[in-house]
ZAVO-48578 format. One record per atom (N, C-alpha, C, O, CB): residue in three letters; z negated, y negated, x negated. Coordinates in steps of 0.05 Angstrom, whole numbers, plus 5000, padded with zeros to 4 digits. Atoms other than C-alpha are relative to their C-alpha. Glycine has a CB too. Layout:
N
AlaZYX ...
//
This chain:
324
Met498950184982 Met500450055001 Met500049714985 Met497849664975 Met498350015028 Lys500650175017 Lys501649414966 Lys498849665013 Lys499749535032 Lys502650014983 Lys500550254993 Lys498048764970 Lys501549804990 Lys503349824973 Lys497649944996 Thr499150225004 Thr499348094972 Thr498249784979 Thr495749804977 Thr500449925026 Ala500650105014 Ala498447594925 Ala496149905004 Ala495049845025 Ala502249825000 Phe503450105001 Phe490347414909 Phe500049734990 Phe499049674968 Phe497950204978 Thr500250355002 Thr490846654909 Thr497249804991 Thr495149885001 Thr500749905033 Val501750045000 Val486146204886 Val498349845033 Val496049795038 Val500449894977 Gly500750094984 Gly486845904957 Gly499550155023 Gly499050035045 Gly501349845000 Arg500849814987 Arg485746494991 Arg497150094998 Arg495950155018 Arg501650174994 Phe502549955009 Phe478946664947 Phe498849745019 Phe497249805037 Phe499750004964 Phe500850204995 Phe477745904966 Phe498550075031 Phe496150085036 Phe502349814996 Glu499649974963 Glu478346025048 Glu498150215004 Glu496350185021 Glu503450115013 Met501949844985 Met474846695048 Met496850004989 Met495050125000 Met501250294999 Leu502850015001 Leu468746525010 Leu498549725008 Leu496049705007 Leu499450084973 Arg500950274995 Arg467945745031 Arg497150045003 Arg495350034986 Arg501349875024 Glu503049934991 Glu461945905070 Glu497950174992 Glu495550104989 Glu500150085020 Pro501949785016 Pro458946555042 Pro498349904978 Pro495949894976 Pro501750244986 Leu501250065019 Leu458546264975 Leu499249654994 Leu498249554974 Leu501650144982 Gln500950294996 Gln457745504997 Gln501749814978 Gln500849644962 Gln496549974995 Leu498150125022 Leu464245274957 Leu500749715012 Leu500649645036 Leu503150214995 Glu498950274994 Glu466844564951 Glu501949964976 Glu501650024952 Glu497649775003 Leu498050005020 Leu472844404922 Leu499649714986 Leu498749524999 Leu503150065012 Ile500250285013 Ile472943824869 Ile502849914992 Ile504350064979 Ile498049994974 Gly497449965000 Gly479043504870 Gly501550055023 Gly500450055045 Gly500450164986 Asp497749894983 Asp485443704906 Asp501150275002 Asp500450444986 Asp501949884995 Asp499749695001 Asp488544344925 Asp502550044986 Asp503850244991 Asp500150155027 Gly497650005013 Gly494144224883 Gly500250294990 Gly502450394995 Gly500149794979 Gly499949795017 Gly492544894842 Gly499850265020 Gly499950495011 Gly497649974977 Phe501049734987 Phe491145374903 Phe502350225003 Phe502050445014 Phe498949935030 Arg498449815000 Arg497045724896 Arg499950214971 Arg500750444974 Arg502749855005 Arg500749925011 Arg495145934831 Arg498450335004 Arg496250385015 Arg499349804994 Glu501449724998 Glu494246754824 Glu497450144978 Glu497550174954 Glu502450194998 Ile502749775013 Ile487347164806 Ile501050224998 Ile501650385015 Ile497250075017 Lys498749655009 Lys489947734770 Lys498550164991 Lys499750374984 Lys502050034979 Ser502349845008 Ser483148044749 Ser497550065016 Ser496249875024 Ser499349884979 Ser501749864980 Ser478348404788 Ser496749864984 Ser494549854995 Ser500750434999 Glu502750085011 Glu472948104732 Glu498949675001 Glu500549505010 Glu500150084969 Val501650304994 Val469047434736 Val499049954971 Val498550154958 Val497050005025 Ser501450045030 Ser466447114667 Ser499749724998 Ser500749555012 Ser501850104973 Ser500450255004 Ser463746544634 Ser501549874978 Ser502250074964 Ser497549984997 Pro498850055025 Pro467546134574 Pro499350164977 Pro500950304964 Pro499649754994 Gly500649935022 Gly462746314524 Gly501449934974 Gly502149704971 Gly499950205003 Leu499250095031 Leu465146274454 Leu502049814997 Leu502449694976 Leu501050234984 Val497550234998 Val471045814479 Val498849794996 Val499749644980 Val501849975026 Leu502150295002 Leu466345274481 Leu499549904973 Leu499049664966 Leu497050055012 Ala501049995036 Ala464945384404 Ala503149974985 Ala503249984960 Ala498050384987 Gly497349965015 Gly473045374388 Gly500950214994 Gly503150234982 Gly500349884980 Phe498049705002 Phe473646184388 Phe501250065024 Phe500450045047 Phe498450284993 Val498949904974 Val478346414428 Val501950164999 Val504050155011 Val500749825017 Gln497949725013 Gln481447044393 Gln499250195035 Gln500950305050 Gln498050234955 Arg500849814981 Arg478147434450 Arg499949905026 Arg498950045043 Arg497650114994 Phe501350264974 Phe477646874507 Phe502450215026 Phe504850215024 Phe501649474992 Pro499049894975 Pro479847314574 Pro500749825023 Pro499549855044 Pro498250165009 Ala499150234989 Ala483346724606 Ala501350085025 Ala502549895036 Ala501749854982 Glu498749954978 Glu486147114669 Glu497950065022 Glu498350155045 Glu501950224996 Arg502149934973 Arg479047144705 Arg499349735007 Arg500049524997 Arg496850204993 Val501150264995 Val475546664739 Val498649914989 Val496750064988 Val499049965017 Gln502250135023 Gln471546244692 Gln497649825017 Gln498249635032 Gln501949764975 Val502450074992 Val464346094713 Val498049804980 Val496649894961 Val499050255005 Phe501550145018 Phe461045464683 Phe496849985020 Phe496349915043 Phe501849694991 Gly502549984989 Gly453945544694 Gly497649794987 Gly498449654968 Gly499250314997 Glu501650235010 Glu447745074676 Glu499750054965 Glu498349884954 Glu496849985018 Thr500349925026 Thr447945354603 Thr502249854990 Thr501949694972 Thr500050304995 Glu496550075004 Glu455645164598 Glu500249604996 Glu501049444979 Glu502550145039 Ile500150254995 Ile454444504627 Ile498649824983 Ile499749614975 Ile499249985024 Thr501850115012 Thr448644284590 Thr500649924972 Thr500049714959 Thr498250165002 Tyr498249875029 Tyr452344564525 Tyr502149644994 Tyr502149464978 Tyr503050425012 Leu498550244992 Leu457444024548 Leu499449704994 Leu500749524983 Leu500150025025 Gly501150275004 Gly453543474550 Gly498449924983 Gly497649694979 Gly499049935015 Ser502150155032 Ser449443504490 Ser503149914981 Ser502449754963 Ser497250374974 Leu498650015015 Leu456343444455 Leu500749684997 Leu499649535013 Leu501850185007 Pro499750225002 Pro459142784429 Pro503349945020 Pro505050115012 Pro499749944967 Ala498250104988 Ala465042504474 Ala503150154992 Ala504550325003 Ala499749704993 Ser497849895017 Ser470442654429 Ser499750374998 Ser501750515003 Ser499449834966 Glu500249775001 Glu468243334420 Glu499750125020 Glu500450355015 Glu498750064988 Arg499949914973 Arg467443524489 Arg502950005014 Arg503850195027 Arg498149825016 Thr497050114991 Thr474443224508 Thr501250244978 Thr502150444989 Thr501049594992 Arg498049755019 Arg477743704442 Arg498550205015 Arg500250225032 Arg499950044960 Leu501249684996 Leu473244384469 Leu501650015026 Leu502950225029 Leu496150065003 Leu499450024970 Leu475644204543 Leu502750044998 Leu503450235012 Leu499249725016 Glu497650015003 Glu482844074522 Glu500950294988 Glu502750424998 Glu500649774983 Leu499449715010 Leu482844744481 Leu499350215028 Leu500650425031 Leu497850094969 Phe501349864977 Phe479545064544 Phe502150055022 Phe503050275029 Phe497649825013 Phe496949984973 Phe485144864603 Phe502350034982 Phe504349994996 Phe500849665025 Ser498249955006 Ser489944994551 Ser501350255001 Ser503550304992 Ser499949924985 Phe499149724998 Phe489845744571 Phe500149965033 Phe499049785046 Phe497750264987 Asp499050054974 Asp492645854641 Asp498450215017 Asp499250425027 Asp503350035003 Val502549934983 Val485746014675 Val501149965031 Val502749795038 Val497149784993 Pro499549954966 Pro486346204755 Pro498649695014 Pro499549505026 Pro497850375015 Cys501150304993 Cys481145664765 Cys496950044988 Cys496450234974 Cys500149935039 Val503150095014 Val473145414744 Val498749995027 Val499749895047 Val499749644979 Val502350014980 Val467045504789 Val497449924983 Val496250064967 Val499650295017 Val502650095015 Val461445104765 Val497549975027 Val497649855048 Val500749664981 Thr502449924980 Thr454545324799 Thr497249764998 Thr496849594981 Thr498850364988 Lys503250094990 Lys447645044821 Lys501649695010 Lys500149505013 Lys496749984967 Gly498950334976 Gly451444394857 Gly500049894973 Gly499349664978 Gly497349795032 Gln499950215014 Gln451844074787 Gln501849824999 Gln503649885014 Gln499750054981 Ala498850165003 Ala455343464767 Ala502250114980 Ala501650214958 Ala498549794996 Val497949865022 Val462643654736 Val500449774981 Val501449574991 Val503250125014 Pro498250145022 Pro464343284674 Pro502249805008 Pro503849885026 Pro501450214985 Ala497250174997 Ala469642714677 Ala501650104984 Ala503950114992 Ala500049704996 Glu497849865018 Glu473143054620 Glu501450285014 Glu503750365014 Glu498450094970 Met498649664982 Met473943764662 Met501049905024 Met502450065037 Met497350315011 Arg497950024977 Arg476543394722 Arg502849894991 Arg505049955000 Arg499049805024 Glu496950135011 Glu481743004683 Glu501250214990 Glu503150295004 Glu500249784975 Arg498749775005 Arg483643604642 Arg500850245021 Arg502850385018 Arg498650104982 Ala499349834981 Ala483444064703 Ala502449905023 Ala504150065032 Ala497450075012 Ser497550114988 Ser488143594746 Ser502049984983 Ser504250034994 Ser499649755011 Ala496849935020 Ala493443584687 Ala500550205002 Ala502850244996 Ala500449994971 Arg498549785020 Arg494144184676 Arg500450205035 Arg501750415034 Arg497250204965 Gly500649924973 Gly492844384764 Gly498750244999 Gly499250455011 Gly502250025016 Ile502149744990 Ile487444834756 Ile498049925020 Ile496849715017 Ile498250134975 Pro502850094980 Pro482144794814 Pro497949994988 Pro497850144968 Pro499250175024 Val502849975006 Val475244654803 Val498549995022 Val498649815038 Val499149824983 Ile502149934973 Ile470144894853 Ile497849944990 Ile497749904966 Ile499850325013 Arg502350064999 Arg463244754862 Arg498950155019 Arg499850175042 Arg499649755002 Thr502049884977 Thr457345184890 Thr497549994991 Thr496950004968 Thr500350295009 Thr502650074994 Thr450645064909 Thr498350284987 Thr495950294980 Thr499649945036 Leu502249695008 Leu448045794888 Leu499749994967 Leu501449894953 Leu501950375009 Ser500149855027 Ser446046014821 Ser501950134992 Ser503850225005 Ser498250184997 Thr496849885006 Thr450446294773 Thr498950315000 Thr500750485001 Thr501749894964 Ser500849664993 Ser446747004780 Ser500850065023 Ser502350255026 Ser496950075001 Asp499849934972 Asp446546964854 Asp503549975003 Asp504650165014 Asp497949785021 Phe497150004993 Phe454646724854 Phe500550244986 Phe500650435002 Phe501949754990 Tyr499949775004 Tyr455547294806 Tyr500650265015 Tyr502750385016 Tyr498450014992 Gln501449754989 Gln452447854844 Gln501449925030 Gln502650125038 Gln495850034998 Arg498050004977 Arg456247604911 Arg502749994998 Arg504250085014 Arg499649815016 Val496750024995 Val462947434885 Val501050274986 Val503450324988 Val501649704985 Lys497949825011 Lys464148064845 Lys500450235024 Lys502850305023 Lys499050144969 Pro499149774979 Pro464348624904 Pro502549895012 Pro504650025012 Pro497650075025 Val497650124986 Val469048134940 Val502649984984 Val504649994998 Val499349725010 Ile497849965020 Ile474148144886 Ile500550264990 Ile502750364987 Ile499549854978 Ala499949705004 Ala472848784869 Ala501250215022 Ala501650455018 Ala497450084996 Asp499749904971 Asp474748954939 Asp503050004998 Asp504450195006 Asp498749825025 Glu497750064992 Glu481248594933 Glu501950134977 Glu504350164981 Glu500149695004 Phe498449885011 Phe483548914876 Phe500050344996 Phe501350474980 Phe500049864980 Ala500949685001 Ala480949654890 Ala503150105013 Ala504349985031 Ala496750115024 Pro497649854987 Pro487550164898 Pro499550095032 Pro497750235040 Pro500450284982 Thr499749964970 Thr489250194977 Thr501850195006 Thr503550234989 Thr500949775015 Thr498049844983 Thr492950635013 Thr499950055038 Thr497950025051 Thr499750274986 Thr499749994966 Thr494650745093 Thr499950234997 Thr501150334978 Thr502549895019 Leu499549724985 Leu493151465127 Leu499850015025 Leu498249875038 Leu498450214993 His499649904972 His495051765190 His498150145003 His498250364993 His502150145006 Gly502249844986 Gly488551975223 Gly498749815020 Gly499449615032 Gly497750124978 Ser502350214980 Ser482651755260 Ser496850174978 Ser496450404969 Ser500050115053 Leu502449925019 Leu475751745219 Leu497449925018 Leu497249725032 Leu500149834969 Ala502250074980 Ala469151785253 Ala497550074979 Ala498050194959 Ala500050215033 Asp502450045013 Asp461951725224 Asp497950265016 Asp496650205036 Asp499049645006 Val501049864984 Val458652415245 Val497450094987 Val497550294972 Val501750205009 Tyr502349835008 Tyr450952545228 Tyr500549834976 Tyr499349934956 Tyr499950375000 Gly500750245026 Gly451951945173 Gly502650204981 Gly502550104958 Gly495449994981 Val498349905012 Val457752405142 Val503449855005 Val504349855028 Val499650275008 Gly496650044983 Gly465752125145 Gly501550154996 Gly502450234974 Gly501849784996 Leu498249824995 Leu469552525172 Leu503349855007 Leu503849655020 Leu498750165024 Leu496950214992 Leu477652355171 Leu501750275011 Leu502350474999 Leu502149804963 Phe498149774984 Phe481852795223 Phe502850014995 Phe504249835005 Phe500049955030 Gln497050034998 Gln488652925209 Gln501350235004 Gln500150444998 Gln501249874978 Gly498049824986 Gly494353345236 Gly502349865013 Gly502549615015 Gly498750155021 Gln497450154997 Gln501153245262 Gln499549885024 Gln497549955036 Gln502750174999 Ser500550094976 Ser502152815324 Ser499850065017 Ser501750205023 Ser500749915005 Gly500349874979 Gly499452975389 Gly497650245002 Gly496750365021 Gly502550095003 Ile502249705007 Ile494453535363 Ile497749945016 Ile496550095032 Ile498650054964 Gly503550064990 Gly488153205383 Gly498549934985 Gly496250034985 Gly498350205009 Lys501550185011 Lys485652755338 Lys498349815010 Lys495949805005 Lys501149904989 Ser501550184983 Ser483852195383 Ser497850125020 Ser495650035024 Ser501949855015 Glu501249924985 Glu481452595430 Glu497950214992 Glu496350295009 Glu501550065014 Cys502549865010 Cys476853025384 Cys497949715000 Cys495949685014 Cys500550174966 Val502150175008 Val473652385356 Val499049865030 Val496649885035 Val501249774977 Leu500850044977 Leu473152095424 Leu497650155016 Leu495750025024 Leu502150005012 Asp501749834992 Asp469052695451 Asp497050014980 Asp494750054990 Asp501750275001 Leu501850075012 Leu464952565388 Leu497749724999 Leu495449694992 Leu501250034985 Val501050274992 Val463451875406 Val498250035022 Val496049945022 Val502149805006 Glu501949954975 Glu460752065474 Glu497550115000 Glu495750095016 Glu501150155018 Arg502449745008 Arg455952585440 Arg498049764985 Arg495649814982 Arg501350324970 Gly501550065022 Gly453552035396 Gly500949824974 Gly499749644963 Gly499450224993 His499350005027 His457051935339 His502049695000 His502249535019 His501850324991 Arg498550294993 Arg461551315321 Arg502650014990 Arg503250214977 Arg498649754987 Leu496850065004 Leu469151095310 Leu498949794979 Leu497049634978 Leu502349875031 Val499050265027 Val471350715242 Val502549925004 Val503249694999 Val500150124965 Ala497150165000 Ala478850745259 Ala501650185013 Ala500850415007 Ala501349924971 Asp498449744988 Asp484051185300 Asp502449834992 Asp503049594991 Asp499750115037 Asp496550005004 Asp491051275281 Asp500949954972 Asp502150104958 Asp501649765017 Leu499350095030 Leu491450815218 Leu497749994993 Leu496249905010 Leu501449754994 Val501949995011 Val486050895172 Val501249914967 Val502950024952 Val498650265006 Ile499950225035 Ile485850345102 Ile498950124986 Ile496650034987 Ile498449704994 Ala501749875027 Ala483150765044 Ala499949834978 Ala502149734971 Ala501250264989 Ser500150055021 Ser480150464983 Ser499150034983 Ser496850094990 Ser500149904997 Arg501949775022 Arg477550744922 Arg498249684985 Arg498849464976 Arg503050274965 Arg502050265018 Arg470750364895 Arg499150244980 Arg498650474985 Arg496549795022 Gly500349855019 Gly469450604829 Gly501950244994 Gly504450214995 Gly497850075002 Ser498549765011 Ser471751334805 Ser500550225021 Ser502450375021 Ser498450124978 Asp499749814982 Asp470251724865 Asp498649955023 Asp496850105032 Asp499650234991 Ile501850084974 Ile468051384924 Ile502749925007 Ile504149794992 Ile497149765000 Ile497850124975 Ile473951274984 Ile498349865025 Ile496449975035 Ile502150295015 Ile501050184979 Ile472050755036 Ile502449985020 Ile504549865014 Ile499149714988 Gly497950084977 Gly476250775102 Gly499049805019 Gly496549795022 Gly500750245017 Arg499750184975 Arg477150215159 Arg502049985008 Arg504050014995 Arg499449784999 Gly498450114989 Gly480650015207 Gly502549794992 Gly501949624975 Gly498649945014 His499250314997 His486249505212 His498149805011 His496049875021 His502349985016 Glu501450214992 Glu483848835229 Glu501049955032 Glu499749875051 Glu500549754979 Asn498950014969 Asn488348845292 Asn499450195025 Asn499550155050 Asn502750024999 Gln501349784983 Gln485649555315 Gln497649885023 Gln497649895048 Gln498550214978 Arg502050044985 Arg479149255334 Arg498050255018 Arg496750205038 Arg501149835016 His501249774990 His476149945350 His501550085031 His500250165050 His496749945001 His498049944978 His482350055404 His500050384989 His499550484967 His503749774996 Met499449685002 Met483650855413 Met502750025018 Met503049855036 Met497250225013 Glu497249974979 Glu490451065449 Glu499550305007 Glu499650464988 Glu503549954983 Ile500849794984 Ile488751655491 Ile502950085017 Ile504049905030 Ile497249915019 Arg496949894989 Arg495452015518 Arg499150095025 Arg497250255027 Arg501850264983 Gly500649974981 Gly495752015590 Gly497649795015 Gly496749835037 Gly499850244996 Val502350154990 Val490151405597 Val501249714993 Val501649535010 Val496850074985 Gly499550245012 Gly492550865547 Gly498549934978 Gly497450094962 Gly499849815017 Val501650095026 Val489450435499 Val497749915017 Val497949855040 Val501549744978 Ile502549944993 Ile482150405509 Ile498249854974 Ile498749894950 Ile499750345005 Asp502250165008 Asp476249925485 Asp497950224991 Asp496650325009 Asp498949805025 Val503149795008 Val470750435448 Val497449845001 Val495349955008 Val499950154965 Pro502850075001 Pro465649915439 Pro499449855026 Pro497149815034 Pro499449824975 Gly500850104972 Gly466649585506 Gly499050185021 Gly497350135037 Gly502149885012 Ile501449734984 Ile466050345542 Ile497550044989 Ile495850025007 Ile501650304997 Phe501949845013 Phe460650585496 Phe498549884990 Phe496550014983 Phe500550144985 Gly502250125008 Gly456949995471 Gly501449994971 Gly503250134961 Gly496950165006 Val499050055030 Val457249645401 Val499950234984 Val501850324970 Val498449794986 Arg501049765017 Arg452950255370 Arg501950245004 Arg501250434989 Arg496850095008 Ala496849855001 Ala459450685383 Ala502050004976 Ala503650194973 Ala501849875021 Val498550005016 Val462850415320 Val498949914979 Val496549844979 Val501949905005 Arg500950175022 Arg462750155253 Arg502749944988 Arg504950014993 Arg498050154979 Gln497350175014 Gln466949725204 Gln501050144984 Gln503550124982 Gln499649744984 Gln499249835021 Gln467450235151 Gln499150214993 Gln496750205000 Gln500049914982 Lys501849775004 Lys465250895128 Lys501650154976 Lys504150174973 Lys499650195029 Arg498649905023 Arg465951265064 Arg501650235009 Arg501250305032 Arg498150094977 Ile498649744988 Ile470451875074 Ile499850244977 Ile500950264954 Ile503549945008 Glu501349835012 Glu467052475055 Glu501550324992 Glu501550484974 Glu497849995017 Val499349654989 Val470553105090 Val502449955010 Val502349765026 Val498050175027 Ile497850054982 Ile477853125112 Ile500850255018 Ile502050435007 Ile502349904983 Val499049764989 Val479053625169 Val502449985017 Val502649855037 Val498050125015 Gln497749984994 Gln485553795180 Gln500250185029 Gln499750425027 Gln501550094976 Leu498949854976 Leu487354055250 Leu502850125007 Leu504749985012 Leu499749845018 Glu497349904998 Glu492954545258 Glu499850175021 Glu497650245030 Glu501250134976 His499449834974 His496154975316 His499850294984 His500950354963 His503449935018 Trp500349735010 Trp493455705310 Trp501750154986 Trp501050264965 Trp499650145017 Glu498049855004 Glu500256025303 Glu501049954967 Glu501950104951 Glu502149945022 Lys498650195019 Lys502055475249 Lys497850064972 Lys498550044948 Lys500149635015 Ala502550005025 Ala494855605206 Ala500950174981 Ala501950384987 Ala497050105007 Glu500149765023 Glu495355945138 Glu498549954987 Glu497549734985 Glu502150054983 Asn502049965015 Asn490856215092 Asn496949845006 Asn495649724989 Asn501149954976 Val502250074983 Val485056005140 Val497450114994 Val497050325005 Val500550085025 Asp501749965014 Asp478856045104 Asp497350135021 Asp496050015038 Asp499849734984 Arg502449904974 Arg473656555141 Arg497950014985 Arg495849994999 Arg500350335017 Thr503150005011 Thr468056585092 Thr498749704990 Thr496349654992 Thr499950214972 Gly501550215006 Gly466855935066 Gly500449984970 Gly499949764960 Gly497150035010 Leu500149925031 Leu467956204988 Leu502449814989 Leu502049654971 Leu500650374993 Asp498050105004 Asp475155944988 Asp500149674999 Asp501049585021 Asp501450115016 Ser500650354998 Ser474255164980 Ser503449864995 Ser504849854974 Ser497349884969 His497850155002 His480254755003 His499649704990 His497449614998 His501350005024 Thr500950245008 Thr480654014968 Thr503649835008 Thr505749955012 Thr498750034962 Ala497650214991 Ala486153444985 Ala498849684984 Ala496649574988 Ala500149985044 Asp500050255009 Asp487152794942 Asp501449795012 Asp503649785023 Asp500950014978 Ile499450244990 Ile486552094961 Ile499749844980 Ile497549864968 Ile498649935021 Leu500450115014 Leu487951594916 Leu499550134965 Leu500049974947 Leu498349905015 Gly500949905016 Gly485952034860 Gly497150114994 Gly496150144972 Gly500749894988 Val501549924990 Val480552274885 Val499850275015 Val501350315034 Val499649845011 Glu499549724985 Glu478953034904 Glu497750025020 Glu495450005013 Glu500050274980 Leu501850004979 Leu475753094968 Leu500250305018 Leu502350425021 Leu500649745019 Pro499949734986 Pro473653745008 Pro501549975027 Pro501349765040 Pro497050125005 Lys498749944981 Lys477753965060 Lys499550265018 Lys499150495009 Lys502250004991 Ala500649754987 Ala476654385120 Ala502850095017 Ala503949905027 Ala497149965021 Val498049944991 Val482454725150 Val499450105037 Val498650345038 Val501050224978 Ile500949924983 Ile481054805226 Ile502250065018 Ile503449865027 Ile498349865005 Pro498050024989 Pro486155195266 Pro499250075035 Pro497550225043 Pro502050174985 Leu500150044963 Leu486655095348 Leu501250205016 Leu503550265012 Leu501749745011 Asn499649854977 Asn487055535402 Asn498849905027 Asn496849765025 Asn499250254993 Pro501250024977 Pro485555475478 Pro497050064998 Pro496050274989 Pro501350185018 Gly502849954991 Gly478455365494 Gly497849974971 Gly495449994969 Gly500050335016 Lys502650055023 Lys475655235427 Lys498749744992 Lys500049584978 Lys500850084974 Asn502050245002 Asn470554685422 Asn500049884979 Asn497949894968 Asn497550045003 Ile499550065026 Ile473254365363 Ile497049684999 Ile496449604977 Ile504449924996 Thr502050175010 Thr467053765372 Thr497650084989 Thr496149974973 Thr499449855016 Val502249845005 Val462354245368 Val500750074961 Val499549994941 Val500150325027 Val498549945031 Val466354525300 Val499849814988 Val498249864970 Val502850064998 Ala500050185007 Ala467153835278 Ala496349904990 Ala495549834968 Ala501849865022 Glu503650075004 Glu458653685283 Glu499550244977 Glu498050194959 Glu497550075036 Val501349775015 Val457954395246 Val501449934969 Val500250004948 Val500850355015 Val499150085024 Val462954115189 Val498149764980 Val497349744957 Val502749895008 Ala502450255009 Ala458653525176 Ala497350024999 Ala495949834993 Ala500049765016 Met502949945000 Met452053845182 Met500450284976 Met498550404965 Met498550085037 Asn499949785028 Asn455054395127 Asn500249784979 Asn499149784957 Asn503150264997 His499050165028 His457453865086 His497249924985 His496749944961 His502149685009 Leu502450095007 Leu450153565087 Leu498550234982 Leu498050214958 Leu498549925025 Leu500749705010 Leu447454305075 Leu500849964968 Leu498849934954 Leu502150285018 Lys498949965020 Lys451454305012 Lys498749824976 Lys497749914955 Lys502749965005 Tyr500450245012 Tyr449953554986 Tyr497150144988 Tyr496550174964 Tyr500149705020 Ser502149945004 Ser443553814990 Ser498750234971 Ser496450264964 Ser499850075025 Gly499949865015 Gly444854314935 Gly499850315012 Gly499450494995 Gly498349904983 Val500049724987 Val444754964987 Val502850025010 Val503949855024 Val497650065025 Asn497149934986 Asn451555315000 Asn500550305010 Asn501150514997 Asn502449934978 Pro500649804980 Pro450855775056 Pro501450325000 Pro500650545007 Pro500749865024 Ala497249795006 Ala457356195038 Ala499350164973 Ala499950394965 Ala503549804994 Glu500349895034 Glu454956264967 Glu497350215007 Glu497450465006 Glu498949674971 Val502149814994 Val447956524987 Val499950225019 Val498350415016 Val498249865007 Phe499149714986 Phe450157035038 Phe501550154985 Phe500550374984 Phe501549995024 Asn498549865025 Asn455657294983 Asn498650124987 Asn499050364983 Asn501249864983 Asp501649855011 Asp450057384942 Asp497850165007 Asp496750314990 Asp499449894989 Arg501949834992 Arg445357694982 Arg501450255008 Arg500350465003 Arg498449895021 Leu498849774996 Leu450858175007 Leu499850204970 Leu499550444968 Leu503049925010 Ile498649795031 Ile452458404927 Ile496750114992 Ile496050334982 Ile502149734962 Ala503049885010 Ala444658444916 Ala499950245012 Ala499550454999 Ala497249835009 Arg500549744980 Arg444558944978 Arg501250194994 Arg500350414999 Arg500749995025 Met497849725008 Met450659354951 Met499150054975 Met499350284967 Met503849944999 Arg500549855029 Arg448059354880 Arg497050165006 Arg496150334990 Arg499849744970 Ala502749814998 Ala441259634909 Ala500350245009 Ala498950435001 Ala497949905017 Asn498649754986 Asn444660144949 Asn501250144977 Asn500550374972 Asn502449935025 Ala499149815016 Ala448560354894 Ala498650134980 Ala499450344971 Ala501849944992 Asp502049875020 Asp442960474845 Asp498150265019 Asp497550495013 Asp497649714987 Leu501249704986 Leu439560874901 Leu501850225007 Leu500650435012 Leu498849955029 Arg498249764994 Arg445461334915 Arg500650064966 Arg501150304965 Arg503149935023 Arg500649945035 Arg445461384832 Arg497150164998 Arg496850404993 Arg499749674980 Tyr503649865006 Tyr437861564828 Tyr500350265017 Tyr499750475006 Tyr496749785017 Leu500849804984 Leu438262024889 Leu502850294979 Leu502250514968 Leu500749885044 Ala498249795016 Ala444662434854 Ala498950034979 Ala499050284976 Ala502749944995 Glu501349825028 Glu441162544787 Glu497650095003 Glu496550204984 Glu499649844973 Asp502849914999 Asp434562684818 Asp500750365013 Asp500650405037 Asp497949755025 Asp499949734996 Asp435663494821 Asp497950185005 Asp498250425010 Asp501150094983 Glu501949824998 Glu429363744826 Glu499350165029 Glu497550325030 Glu497949854990 
//
């Protein structure tokens, strides 16, 4: 899924209220693109060392940087700011509501680089802005399926069109579980092994039920029946009984599926008339929780059978050897 460019203008509009942002000067540089998910301070650049300066990042001037600039003679301050703004930085953020030096405003305006001020402390600003920018740069894809929170486990139901994914999730909602997204799931990777799923902003937790039409889930079941996003933990693949192949009957042969480079467990559920797929889905979630706690029921059962067979074999061997 290709994302639109993350510009300074979009950054400012998204975070203006949460981060208490104020634009210093004009918005002529709002079209500048932020190309890195990292945020950093200029560091040694203000001392003239530029060899390892990550200029592609949003640059944060905290109290230390502003105080240091204020301690310099005007000529030296001007020289260092000219050096800093000679790089193609996306924007500058000044924290703690500090006064922006005149030389900074002049050099930034001449280069078309926006200067933004926030009343937040530097540490608070870093803590709040990093997850937002990281989310913008997270690998993202769209999946066809329905995502539900079942006993705290994110189940992604997949299968061919019309097989009953939405109806299954609707039944789960009626039983007290929660809908995250129906039909279209936007999945993004956080870190190296976490996949977060959410619905499209235009969906607003609506579902299409064949024969009924589009329904408003929170309008019918209440706001507790939905959630905005959920970690995808298990994929539930629904298949017609006659088309299902290699169905696992013991739980020893695990299946997995890849989403954005992350391997997730997959349960293949064959469907036939009369099967209560909702209860099966609940068991899939509870079984996942049991495995997460360190207990694999299939392996425990298999080990017990093997131990019993070995014990019986030893008994038969003893009886065969005892000729008294």
